[in-house]
C-alpha positions in Angstrom: 0.0 0.0 0.0 2.8 2.4 0.9 4.5 1.6 -2.4 1.4 2.4 -4.3 1.0 5.7 -2.4 4.7 6.5 -3.1 4.3 5.9 -6.8 1.1 7.9 -6.9 2.9 10.8 -5.2 5.7 10.6 -7.8 3.3 10.6 -10.6 1.3 13.5 -9.1 4.5 15.5 -8.6 5.6 14.9 -12.2 2.2 16.1 -13.5 2.4 19.2 -11.4 5.8 20.0 -12.7 4.7 19.4 -16.3 1.7 21.7 -15.8 3.9 24.4 -14.2 6.6 24.3 -16.9 4.7 26.2 -19.6 3.7 28.9 -17.0 7.3 29.2 -15.8 8.5 29.4 -19.4 6.1 32.3 -20.1 7.3 33.9 -16.8 10.9 33.8 -18.1 9.9 35.2 -21.4 8.0 38.0 -19.8 11.1 39.0 -17.8 13.2 39.1 -20.9 10.5 41.0 -22.8 10.7 44.0 -20.4 14.5 44.3 -21.0 15.8 46.6 -23.7 19.1 44.7 -23.8 19.0 42.2 -26.7 21.9 40.3 -25.2 19.5 38.7 -22.7 18.7 36.4 -25.6 22.2 35.4 -26.3 21.8 31.8 -25.1 18.4 31.4 -26.9 20.0 32.5 -30.2 22.9 30.1 -29.7 20.5 27.3 -29.2 18.4 28.2 -32.2 21.3 28.4 -34.5 22.8 25.1 -33.2 19.5 23.2 -33.6 19.1 24.6 -37.2 22.6 23.6 -38.1 22.1 20.1 -36.7 19.4 19.3 -39.3 19.3 19.5 -43.0 18.9 23.1 -44.2 17.1 23.5 -47.5 18.7 26.0 -49.9 15.3 27.6 -50.6 13.9 27.6 -47.1 11.7 30.4 -45.8 13.0 31.8 -42.5 10.2 32.6 -40.0 11.6 34.9 -37.4 10.0 36.7 -34.5 8.6 36.3 -31.0 6.9 33.4 -29.1 4.1 33.2 -31.7 6.7 31.9 -34.1 8.4 29.8 -31.4 5.2 28.1 -30.3 4.0 27.3 -33.9 4.5 23.6 -33.4 3.0 22.7 -36.8 4.8 25.3 -38.8 6.8 22.9 -41.0 3.7 20.9 -41.9 1.5 24.0 -42.3 3.8 25.6 -44.9 4.2 22.5 -47.1 5.5 22.3 -49.8 7.6 25.3 -48.8 10.6 24.3 -46.5 11.0 26.5 -43.4 13.5 27.5 -40.8 11.8 28.3 -37.5 13.6 31.1 -35.6 11.2 32.4 -33.0 12.4 33.3 -29.5 9.9 34.0 -26.7 9.6 37.6 -25.5 11.4 39.1 -28.5 10.7 42.7 -29.4 11.2 44.1 -32.9 14.6 45.6 -31.9 15.7 42.1 -30.7 14.7 40.6 -34.0 16.6 43.4 -35.8 19.7 42.9 -33.6 19.9 39.2 -34.4 19.0 39.3 -38.1 22.6 38.7 -39.1 22.6 35.5 -37.0 19.1 34.1 -37.6 18.5 35.2 -41.2 21.4 36.2 -43.4 23.7 33.1 -43.1 20.9 30.8 -44.3 20.4 32.5 -47.6 16.6 32.1 -47.5 14.1 32.1 -50.3 12.1 34.6 -48.3 11.8 36.0 -44.8 8.6 36.1 -42.7 8.6 38.4 -39.6 6.2 38.5 -36.7 7.3 40.9 -34.0 6.1 44.1 -32.3 3.4 42.7 -30.0 5.8 42.8 -27.1 6.6 46.5 -27.9 3.0 47.4 -27.3 2.1 47.0 -23.6 -0.8 48.9 -21.9 0.9 51.8 -20.3 4.3 51.1 -21.8 4.2 51.1 -25.6 6.7 52.3 -28.1 5.3 54.7 -30.7 4.4 53.5 -34.2 7.1 55.8 -35.5 9.8 54.1 -33.5 8.5 50.6 -34.5 8.5 51.5 -38.2 12.1 52.8 -37.9 13.1 49.6 -36.1 11.6 47.5 -38.9 13.5 49.7 -41.5 16.7 48.8 -39.7 15.8 45.1 -39.8 15.3 45.3 -43.5 18.6 47.1 -44.0 20.5 44.5 -42.0 19.0 41.7 -44.1 19.4 43.5 -47.4 23.1 44.2 -46.6 23.7 40.5 -47.5 20.5 39.5 -49.3 19.6 42.5 -51.4 16.8 40.8 -53.4 15.2 38.6 -50.8 11.4 39.0 -50.3 10.5 40.0 -46.7 7.0 39.6 -45.3 5.7 41.4 -42.2 2.8 39.7 -40.5 0.7 42.5 -39.1 0.6 42.8 -35.3 -2.4 40.9 -34.1 -5.2 41.8 -31.7 -5.5 39.8 -28.5 -7.8 39.8 -25.4 -4.8 40.6 -23.1 -3.8 43.7 -25.0 -7.0 44.8 -26.6 -6.8 48.3 -25.1 -3.8 49.1 -27.2 -5.2 47.7 -30.5 -5.4 51.2 -31.9 -1.7 51.7 -31.6 -1.1 48.3 -33.1 -3.3 49.2 -36.1 -1.4 52.5 -36.6 1.9 50.6 -36.5 0.6 48.1 -39.0 -0.6 50.9 -41.3 2.8 52.6 -41.3 4.6 49.3 -42.0 2.1 48.4 -44.8 2.4 51.8 -46.5 6.2 51.9 -46.2 6.5 48.4 -47.6 4.3 49.3 -50.6 7.2 51.3 -52.0 9.3 48.3 -52.5 8.2 45.3 -54.7 10.1 42.9 -52.5 8.6 44.0 -49.2 5.2 42.6 -48.3 2.6 43.0 -45.6 0.3 40.2 -44.5 -2.9 41.1 -42.6 -4.4 38.5 -40.3 -6.0 40.6 -37.6 -9.6 40.8 -38.8 -9.7 37.0 -39.2 -9.0 36.6 -35.5 -11.9 38.8 -34.4 -15.4 37.6 -33.5 -18.8 38.8 -34.7 -18.7 41.5 -32.0 -15.5 43.0 -33.5 -13.4 41.9 -30.6 -10.8 39.1 -30.4 -12.5 35.6 -30.5 -11.1 33.9 -27.4 -11.3 30.5 -29.1 -8.3 31.7 -31.2 -6.1 32.2 -28.1 -4.8 29.9 -25.4 -5.3 30.5 -21.6 -3.2 33.6 -21.4 -5.3 35.6 -23.9 -2.2 36.5 -25.9 -0.8 33.5 -27.8 -2.6 31.7 -30.5 -4.5 28.4 -30.0 -4.6 25.6 -32.6 -7.6 27.3 -34.1 -5.7 30.6 -34.3 -2.8 29.0 -36.0 -5.1 27.3 -38.5 -6.4 30.8 -39.4 -2.8 32.0 -39.8 -1.9 29.1 -41.9 -4.9 29.7 -44.3 -3.7 33.2 -44.9 0.1 33.0 -44.7 0.7 29.8 -46.6 -1.7 30.8 -49.4 0.1 34.1 -49.8 3.6 32.6 -49.8 2.6 29.9 -52.3 1.0 32.5 -54.6 4.1 34.7 -54.5 6.9 32.1 -54.3 5.5 29.2 -56.3 3.2 31.0 -58.7 0.0 29.8 -57.1 -1.5 27.4 -54.6 -0.8 23.7 -54.9 -3.2 20.9 -54.2 
């Protein structure tokens, strides 16, 4: 009986740890997200590059770079088929962090295209960067990539609405507008809008599209992303959708 109780206690403890790990991971990412020092991600970047180098890297892969919405996209490789991908998301990343590490996470892999999702962590209720600052940061990112890859297509996924940060949605929309209009002046820069598809009939974020934190996408949310992003990339890079 004591042995059964001991085993049950071990199993229960393991379940508690497994349940707590995602919450702890988000806590670590939040702590990094409030820092304006990109070097707090140095170990994350080393790990990302090492994991990518360990596997086969397609010569025409599409690099997906950005914050935890890219990192947590567990079905990205399957969702983007037949396009090969490199998944370089690191949790808590801000747009300036993505810009800082572009020469590590993008340029050496000579990608067919680059897809960026960052900026949500720059827009916090009561502590947001201005749309002007975020546009200038994105310009610097493009410049860093273009220094080595002058012709590579770059796609910016518009900052998305979320229940957690709904009050700053207006600032996000203004940032998106500026990025979209600036990108329109360059045929190799593209903007992908997914925000409206994540809203419900009431015009506010549909909670079914988000996980428990009201910020990150659920499986349903990622399915919406896939339908929009994969279709756009196939049309642009492969000349049209495939069956």
